[in-house]
Residue, then its C-alpha position, 0 to 999 in steps of 0.5 A: m219322612e217327609l224330612f227325608e224325602k226332600e233329603d233325598q230329592q236335593n241329593l238327587a238334584l245335585k247329580p247332573l242328569a247323565e249320572r241319574m240316567r244310568p241304567a239299574n239293569m241290563p235290560d234297561f241299557i240302550g244301544q251295544e246289541h251286538i254285545v249285550s244281546e240274549g246269547g252274546l259274550v257278556q250275558s253268557m259270562i253273566e249267567r254261567g258266572k265266570l267272568r272273564s277280563l275285558i277291554l271295553w273299547g269305545p268313543p265317549g258317552s257309549g257307555k263303557t263305564t256304565l256296562a262295566h257296573l252292570i257287568a258286576r252288578e248283574s254277576k253279584v260281584e264286587i267292584i273297585v274303581l280306578n282312573a288310569i289319569s290319577s292312580g299309579v302302581q301303588d294304587v294298582r297293587k293296593a286294589i289288587d290285594k284288596g280284591m284278592l282279600q275280598a275274593k278269599h274272603y267271600g269266595k266270588q270274583v272281584i272286578l277291577f275297572i280301570d277308566e281309561i286304561h290306555r293312559f297307563n304306562k307299560s309299568q302300570q299295565d305290567s303290574l296287572l298282569h300276574a294278577v290277570e293271569t291267575g284269575d286273582i282278580v277280573l280286570v275291566g279296562a276302559s278305552t276310547e283308543n284302539p287297544s292294538f296300539e295303547v295296551n302292551s301285548p301281554l295284558l291284551s293278550r290275557c283280554q277280551v276286547l269288545q268294541l263298543r259303537a258311537l249310539d245311532e240316532k234311534h238310540i239317542e231318541m230313545l235315551i232323550q224320550k226315557a229321560v223327560r218321562a222316567d228320571d225322577l226329577l223330569k218326570t214330575q213335569e211335563i216336557d215337551v220336545s219339538e221335532d226341530a229340537m230333538y232333530s238338532l239335539i240328535h245330531r248335536a250328540n254326535g252318538d255320545a249318550r253324555v253330550a245328549l243328555n248334558i245339552l237336554e238338562t241344560a236346555i230344560e234349565i234355561c226354558s224353566v226360567t221364561e216358561e211354566r210349561l217346559s217346550l223345547t224350541l230349537e233355540h233352547i237346543q242351540e243355545a244349550a249347546q252354545r257351539r257343536v265341538p267335534l268328536y276329535d282327538k288330535k292325539g287319538e285314533f280318529h285323527y288317523d282315520v279322519i286324516s286317512a279319509f281326508i288323503k283318500s278323498l284327495r287321492g279319489s279326486d273329491p274335493s267336496a269330500a277333501v274340505y269336509y275332513m279338513a274341516v273337522m281336522l280344523e275344528g277340532g284344533e289340528d296343527i295346520e302343519f301336519i296337514a300341510r305336510r300330508m298335501v305336500i307328500l300326496a302331491s307327489e305321491d299321487v299326483g306326481n307328473a301328471d301335474p308337476q305344478a301340484l307339488i309346487l303349490a302344495t310346498s307353496c302352501l306349507t310355507a305360506i300357512q307357517n306365516i300366516g296361520m289361522p284363521e286365514a290359513r285354512i283359506i290357503l289349505s282349502q285352496t291347495a286341497c281343492y286343487l290337488a282333488a282336481a288335479p290328473k292322478s299318476n302314482a308311477s313315481y311313487l311306484a318307481i322308488k318302491a320297485a327300485s328299493k326292493v330290488v335294492k334290497e333283494q339284489g344289492f347294488d352295483v355301478p356299471l364302470h363306464l358311469r363311475n367317477a375317475p378322480t385318479k389315474l389308478m381308477k382310470d387304468l381301472g376303467y373307471g369312467r371308459n367309453y361313458q358317453y356324453p349325451h350333450d354331445f349327441e343330436k337331441h342331447f341324447v344317446k342310447e347308453e345302459y345306465l342300470p347294472d348287469g344283473i338288472r339291463g333293460f328293467r323299466f321302473y319308471s312307467p309314465t301314465k298317460q294322466g295330464q302332462e305324464e302323457e308328454i314324459r311318456k311319449r318323449l320317453l317313448e320316442l327316444w327309448d322306443r319302448e313304453 
């Protein structure tokens, strides 16, 4: 018996702490109360014994895989596991056949769990449709990406989407405390986590349970080399973490969330918030030209003629970073972002082209005869260019002329604001046209 116990301990030690800490039952599951609480969908499915296909959508370390296995365990059904990275259509079909056979033999539903289902292409996703539709298998897919974009509509319509959230600070602390007190290997030691160490570990985890447990495990290993009593300090956590890697996927949904926050901070005239989100993108390895191009667009769309210099600076920024590169390019990007955020704002030019495009789409378009080009005698005889008044022949190089076609005469697409230099434009047009 002693020999077997030693082997069990050795096998246990080979597993990472994050794996050892996977809960064995639903009450031990930490976080996601909005999904797993009493009376919720998950609990209701388990109690009724009738599972339905699910897409578990959430950030890394939020408990998607753990929840899938707990649903199977609590429901006392078989679970077949595939990873979308390493599985193809044949693997899916074999899994479905196996699931159908087991369901027929035991008279129970079978869960087919597909991790990272968003990585499946259309044909791979289509291969699941019939089995999910007929209920031959219960599909549970895990995705870090928004299913609306990554899972095709026919499959998505057959599944219930449950959104998991990044764990909050309270949950991460509960997880750490549970690990040092309840893990079969760690509970044999007396482990003390200082307040500074706990704070640092919680924030470095960034809502990811796996990151928190991996850092904790490494910190304990570092501490145990030099100390008999395991007292984890801030220095142990810093050494274990080495460098915090932002939760940023430049091809995923968070990419769009961060660039959205960046643009909205610029538009909202908050330079500090703008450079913060820029730092998130830069630390995450975002393409610097992508950031610069978005600032060029914003310089015209949101600053516009309130400060025409903004577009010049943004365009120069794009050119400069193409020649400079990182890490110095971040200084140029930051300068431009701060300028754009602080600049007066006007979207009048953007609204002008938007309104004009709408009229063109709805009413078609025309060019008044007096504005048309007349390179031939026939065109001149037809009235092309007739009675056109050349502005430079008049005082102030301006003459009141009608340039819009008959159907929309007098329509004003561009309405300059009183912001920045656009106020001067507004005054000039008011003086010339006697209209706001």
